[in-house]
C-alpha positions in Angstrom: 92.3 88.5 124.6 91.3 87.2 120.7 93.9 88.9 118.3 91.6 90.9 115.7 91.2 89.5 112.1 93.3 91.2 109.2 91.4 91.8 106.1 94.7 91.2 104.4 97.5 89.3 105.6 100.4 91.4 104.6 98.9 93.8 107.7 99.1 95.0 111.2 97.1 97.0 113.3 98.0 99.9 114.9 94.8 100.9 116.2 92.8 97.8 116.3 89.6 98.1 115.3 90.6 101.7 113.8 93.7 102.1 111.9 95.6 99.1 109.9 99.0 99.3 108.1 100.2 97.1 105.1 100.7 96.7 101.3 98.9 98.0 98.5 95.1 96.9 98.1 95.2 96.4 94.8 96.6 93.3 92.4 97.9 93.5 88.7 94.8 90.7 88.2 91.2 92.4 88.4 89.8 89.9 90.7 92.0 89.7 93.4 92.1 93.3 93.7 88.3 93.5 93.9 88.8 90.6 96.6 91.2 92.5 98.5 89.1 95.8 98.6 86.0 93.6 99.1 87.6 92.4 102.2 88.8 95.6 103.2 85.2 97.0 102.8 83.3 94.1 104.4 85.7 95.6 107.4 83.8 98.7 107.0 87.6 100.4 106.0 86.8 104.1 104.8 89.5 106.2 104.1 92.5 105.0 102.3 96.1 106.9 102.6 98.1 105.8 99.7 101.7 106.6 100.0 102.0 105.4 96.3 103.5 107.3 93.4 101.1 107.5 90.1 101.9 104.7 87.8 104.0 103.0 89.9 101.3 99.7 90.1 97.7 99.1 88.9 95.4 102.1 90.3 92.4 100.5 92.6 90.4 103.8 92.9 87.8 102.7 90.2 87.5 99.4 92.2 87.8 101.1 95.6 85.0 103.5 94.7 82.7 100.9 92.3 83.1 98.5 95.3 81.9 101.2 98.1 78.8 101.9 96.3 77.6 98.0 96.6 78.5 98.1 100.0 77.1 101.9 100.7 80.2 102.9 101.9 81.5 106.5 101.6 85.1 106.1 100.8 87.8 108.8 101.1 91.3 108.3 99.2 94.1 110.1 100.2 97.3 110.2 97.9 100.4 111.6 99.7 103.5 110.3 96.9 106.4 109.2 98.3 109.5 107.6 96.2 110.0 103.9 96.8 112.8 103.7 99.8 112.3 107.4 99.7 111.4 110.2 102.2 108.7 113.1 102.1 109.6 116.4 103.5 108.7 117.0 107.5 106.1 119.3 105.7 104.8 116.8 104.0 104.7 113.6 107.0 103.2 116.5 108.6 100.2 116.8 106.3 99.7 113.1 105.9 99.9 112.2 109.9 97.2 115.4 110.0 95.2 113.7 107.5 95.4 110.2 109.9 94.5 111.9 113.2 91.4 114.0 111.5 90.2 110.5 109.7 90.6 108.9 113.0 89.0 111.4 115.4 86.0 111.8 112.7 85.4 107.8 113.6 86.7 106.7 110.3 88.8 103.8 109.7 91.7 104.1 108.2 93.8 101.5 106.1 97.3 103.1 105.2 99.6 101.5 102.7 102.4 102.0 100.0 103.3 99.4 98.1 104.7 96.1 100.0 103.8 98.2 103.3 107.2 97.9 104.4 109.4 101.2 104.2 107.1 104.3 103.5 104.3 102.9 105.4 106.7 101.8 108.2 108.3 105.2 108.2 104.5 106.9 108.5 103.7 104.6 110.9 106.9 105.3 113.1 106.1 109.1 113.0 102.4 108.4 113.9 103.1 106.9 117.0 105.9 109.4 118.0 103.6 112.2 117.3 101.1 110.4 119.7 103.8 110.1 122.6 106.7 107.5 122.0 110.3 108.0 121.7 111.7 107.6 118.1 112.8 104.2 119.6 109.8 102.8 121.6 108.2 103.7 117.9 110.9 101.6 116.2 110.6 99.1 118.8 107.2 98.4 118.7 107.2 98.7 114.9 109.8 96.1 114.6 107.2 93.9 117.0 104.1 94.2 114.9 106.3 93.3 111.8 107.0 90.2 112.8 103.4 89.3 112.6 103.3 89.9 108.7 103.9 86.7 106.6 106.4 88.6 104.4 108.6 89.6 107.5 110.6 86.3 106.8 111.5 87.6 103.6 111.9 91.3 104.4 113.3 91.5 107.6 112.4 94.8 109.1 110.1 98.0 108.5 110.6 100.4 107.3 113.6 99.7 104.6 116.7 102.4 104.6 118.9 103.6 107.7 117.4 107.1 106.2 113.7 106.3 107.0 115.0 104.8 110.9 116.7 107.9 111.5 113.6 109.9 110.1 111.4 108.4 112.2 114.5 108.5 115.5 114.4 112.4 114.6 111.2 113.0 113.9 109.6 114.6 117.6 112.0 117.6 116.6 110.8 117.7 112.9 106.8 117.9 114.0 107.4 120.2 116.9 109.3 122.6 114.2 106.4 122.0 111.4 103.7 122.9 114.1 105.8 126.0 114.5 106.1 127.3 111.2 102.7 126.9 110.0 101.9 129.2 113.0 
């Protein structure tokens, strides 16, 4: 079976054709940013889940919405700021995953990212996999396999990046259940 192409090389498919995770789609050079956004829009991505903090890097939001008009795509941008190398609260992760699930269940095509696509993105992908039936270790193993297909894995050998992020994934099933119980 032929692998689905990636609009941005530093990315990987979680659910082929539906959910892609990777690095920041913007860029300090406005023309490069536009080309990267166009590549995602040409692939019909319409939902962007952004884990970066405000002012962490050059914003791509204006370019995203301007270019989306040209493609006649109604885009959504959801920002859930998490500090670099950091972790969200369990409640914040539950909100991120709920937003992700709602978008996918509505037939939207989602691009999930932080700055480098390594730590915060990897943590979120791992928790997503646990929520959808994998053990924490299975999620980490799958994430490692996907990560090895990303060019920057030659420099950044693992995703997520920190021991705390790995532990968060390993313990996510209990935290997600606790979040669900507390929200009732």
